[in-house]
N, C-alpha and C positions, 0 to 999 in steps of 0.2 A: 601664807603657804609659799615657799620659795620654789616656784616652778622654773624650769629652764625655758629658753625661748621656744615657743611653739609656732609652727608655720601653718598657714592656710594656703592651699594651692587653688588658684582660679584657672580653669581650663576652657579655652574656646572663644576668646574674644580679645580685641586690641585695647579698647577703651573701657577700663574697669576700675578706674580710680574711686568712684563712689562705692562700688561693691567692696573693694579692699578696705576702705575706711570703715564701712559698716561691720566687716568681720573683725577688725581690730578694736572697735568700740563695744562689741558684744563680749563683755568681760567673763561670763561663765564659760566661754570657750577656751579662754586662756591663750588666745592668739596674740602674738606680739608683732608678727610681720607676715606679709603676704608675698607670694610669688605668683606670677602670671605666665601662662603658656598660651600664646595665641593659636597655635596649631598651624601656623603658616610656614614654619620652618620644616624642611624635609625630615629632619631627625627628631622632631618633637615626639613622635610615636615611640621612639626607642629610648627616650630619656627616663632615667630612674626617678622615682619619687624622692624628694629630699627626706633624709632620715627623721627629721623632727616634724614631719607633716602630721597635723592633728585632724584636719578636715579637708576634703576636696570638694570644690564647688564646680560642677560642670554646667556650662551654659549651653544647653542642648541645641538651641537654634543656630549656634555658631561653631559647632565642633564637628570635625570629620570622624568617620566611623573607626578608622584605625587608631586614632588617638584616644577615642572614647573606650575602646576595648582594652587598650594597653593600660590606661590609667585605672579603669575599673578592676582589672585583674590584679594589678599591683596593690591597690588599696584593699581589696578583699583579702589578699594574702597577708597583709599586715594588720588587719582589723581596723582600718581607718574608715570612718563614715564618709560616704559619698552623697552629696546633695545635688539633685538634678533640678534645674530650674531654667526659666527663660532669662534673657538678658534684660532683666527688669529689677530695679532696686526693691520694689514692693514685693515681688515674688521671692527674692533672696531673703528679705527680712522675715517673711512668713515661714519659709522652709528652715531657716536657721533657728527661729523661735521653736518650731516643732522639734528640731534636733536637740536643743537645750533641754526642753521638757522631757523628751524621751531619755536623754542621758541621765537626768536627775532621777527619773523613775527607775531606771536600770540600777543606778547606784543604791537607791533605797532598797530595792528588792534584794540585791546581793549583799547588803550590809556595809557598803563602803562608807556611807554617811551615817553617823550616829545621831539618833533622834534626841532632841532635848527633852528633859523630864519636866 
């Protein structure tokens, strides 16, 4: 399947290299690159989501409220799933796995995936 570049946005922390690597290795998501917003810059709450964002991961224990509300509002407006988790690779893995399963179930219900006979 020839998908274009899909981006994951990680919001709310500085050191997220393992989390970014995990998102890029979870192939069912189709994420080829990640972008990180620490939330420390004054204008981060006013930044628009990148157009090719496929999933937003919010690290709840590290994000400020203005940034959280801005990102959530933009993601909901575009139909982009938002995953809320702690700054923990184990928690991110669990939440992403749930997201992948929920997405597969949604596709099956709506008929996007054809069943093999």
